C-alpha positions as semicolon CSV with decimal commas, in nm:
position;residue;x (nm);y (nm);z (nm)
1;Q;0,000;-0,005;-0,002
2;V;0,299;0,220;0,054
3;Q;0,382;0,339;-0,304
4;L;0,497;0,607;-0,537
5;V;0,359;0,618;-0,882
6;E;0,543;0,813;-1,160
7;S;0,381;0,954;-1,468
8;G;0,454;1,198;-1,747
9;G;0,730;1,025;-1,916
10;G;0,751;0,998;-2,291
11;L;0,935;1,082;-2,612
12;V;1,045;1,437;-2,682
13;Q;1,296;1,617;-2,895
14;A;1,615;1,768;-2,763
15;G;1,552;2,114;-2,631
16;D;1,198;2,044;-2,524
17;S;1,040;2,028;-2,173
18;L;0,865;1,770;-1,989
19;R;0,717;1,756;-1,639
20;L;0,712;1,430;-1,445
21;S;0,462;1,374;-1,162
22;C;0,480;1,129;-0,874
23;A;0,182;1,052;-0,664
24;A;0,229;0,915;-0,320
25;S;0,015;0,697;-0,093
26;G;0,033;0,499;0,212
27;F;0,264;0,719;0,420
28;I;0,266;1,076;0,567
29;F;0,384;1,256;0,268
30;S;0,472;1,589;0,440
31;A;0,707;1,401;0,684
32;Y;0,929;1,278;0,389
33;V;1,190;1,431;0,172
34;L;1,093;1,346;-0,194
35;G;1,325;1,325;-0,487
36;W;1,412;1,182;-0,820
37;F;1,674;0,931;-0,953
38;R;1,738;0,820;-1,297
39;Q;1,898;0,533;-1,465
40;A;2,016;0,534;-1,823
41;P;2,076;0,220;-2,017
42;G;2,390;0,051;-1,906
43;E;2,451;0,313;-1,638
44;E;2,417;0,323;-1,251
45;R;2,134;0,502;-1,086
46;E;2,200;0,874;-1,063
47;F;2,075;1,124;-0,828
48;V;1,867;1,399;-0,989
49;A;1,691;1,604;-0,742
50;A;1,543;1,627;-0,385
51;I;1,307;1,855;-0,205
52;G;1,259;1,904;0,176
53;W;0,958;1,856;0,385
54;S;0,804;2,194;0,311
55;G;0,969;2,258;-0,022
56;G;1,195;2,517;0,103
57;S;1,514;2,324;0,046
58;T;1,627;2,159;-0,280
59;N;1,918;1,975;-0,402
60;Y;2,018;1,889;-0,766
61;G;2,263;1,667;-0,933
62;D;2,530;1,838;-1,120
63;S;2,417;1,708;-1,459
64;V;2,074;1,865;-1,429
65;K;2,146;2,178;-1,230
66;G;2,002;2,477;-1,397
67;R;1,775;2,281;-1,614
68;F;1,543;2,086;-1,390
69;T;1,330;2,209;-1,115
70;I;1,177;1,999;-0,846
71;S;0,859;2,098;-0,657
72;R;0,603;1,940;-0,433
73;D;0,235;1,990;-0,342
74;N;0,173;1,835;-0,001
75;A;-0,204;1,891;-0,036
76;K;-0,199;1,659;-0,329
77;N;0,076;1,415;-0,208
78;T;0,266;1,484;-0,528
79;V;0,605;1,575;-0,626
80;Y;0,700;1,710;-0,963
81;L;1,009;1,729;-1,179
82;E;1,008;2,004;-1,450
83;M;1,273;1,918;-1,702
84;N;1,384;2,197;-1,940
85;S;1,627;2,202;-2,221
86;L;1,630;1,824;-2,243
87;K;1,930;1,661;-2,400
88;P;1,979;1,313;-2,558
89;E;2,184;1,220;-2,241
90;D;1,884;1,278;-2,028
91;K;1,728;0,961;-2,165
92;A;1,662;0,724;-1,882
93;V;1,403;0,566;-1,656
94;Y;1,314;0,821;-1,390
95;Y;1,244;0,698;-1,040
96;C;1,059;0,882;-0,763
97;A;1,179;0,807;-0,422
98;A;1,091;0,911;-0,060
99;D;1,297;0,911;0,262
100;R;1,286;1,093;0,593
101;Y;1,640;1,246;0,533
102;T;1,800;1,442;0,259
103;T;2,127;1,265;0,343
104;S;1,974;0,949;0,204
105;F;1,945;1,101;-0,142
106;L;2,285;1,245;-0,127
107;S;2,491;0,962;0,011
108;G;2,532;0,777;-0,313
109;R;2,425;0,455;-0,146
110;G;2,099;0,444;-0,327
111;V;1,909;0,320;-0,014
112;L;1,569;0,497;0,017
113;E;1,266;0,404;0,213
114;V;1,025;0,413;-0,078
115;W;1,066;0,373;-0,459
116;G;0,842;0,415;-0,742
117;Q;0,860;0,195;-1,046
118;G;0,984;0,450;-1,282
119;T;0,875;0,640;-1,600
120;L;1,072;0,635;-1,918
121;V;1,192;0,958;-2,070
122;T;1,337;0,941;-2,422
123;V;1,499;1,246;-2,591
124;S;1,566;1,231;-2,957
125;S;1,819;1,458;-3,132
């Protein structure tokens, strides 16, 4: 019953924008840091972005900094990832994740309390 469900992935052209959504259920959404990881074919899972309990604190991976924006709506139990200026190298399965602490996202261990099943983003050139 505890789950995160991603949506919004698809095929876009380089330079386009796309917004991913992640709907949470089964846990107290506002008590968790929410974030996104991605995994490209043949690559390890990579940290993308995280946002704190009330949305006032955000973190971004170096590869997406300045292009992606994470936000959350606690009333809707939803976290978003706005992706701008998409590049072919952004092609990956994007996973939503939740944890009580930001350090879990930044540690590099990839151990989070809740994971979604992912949504595929494909960027053509």
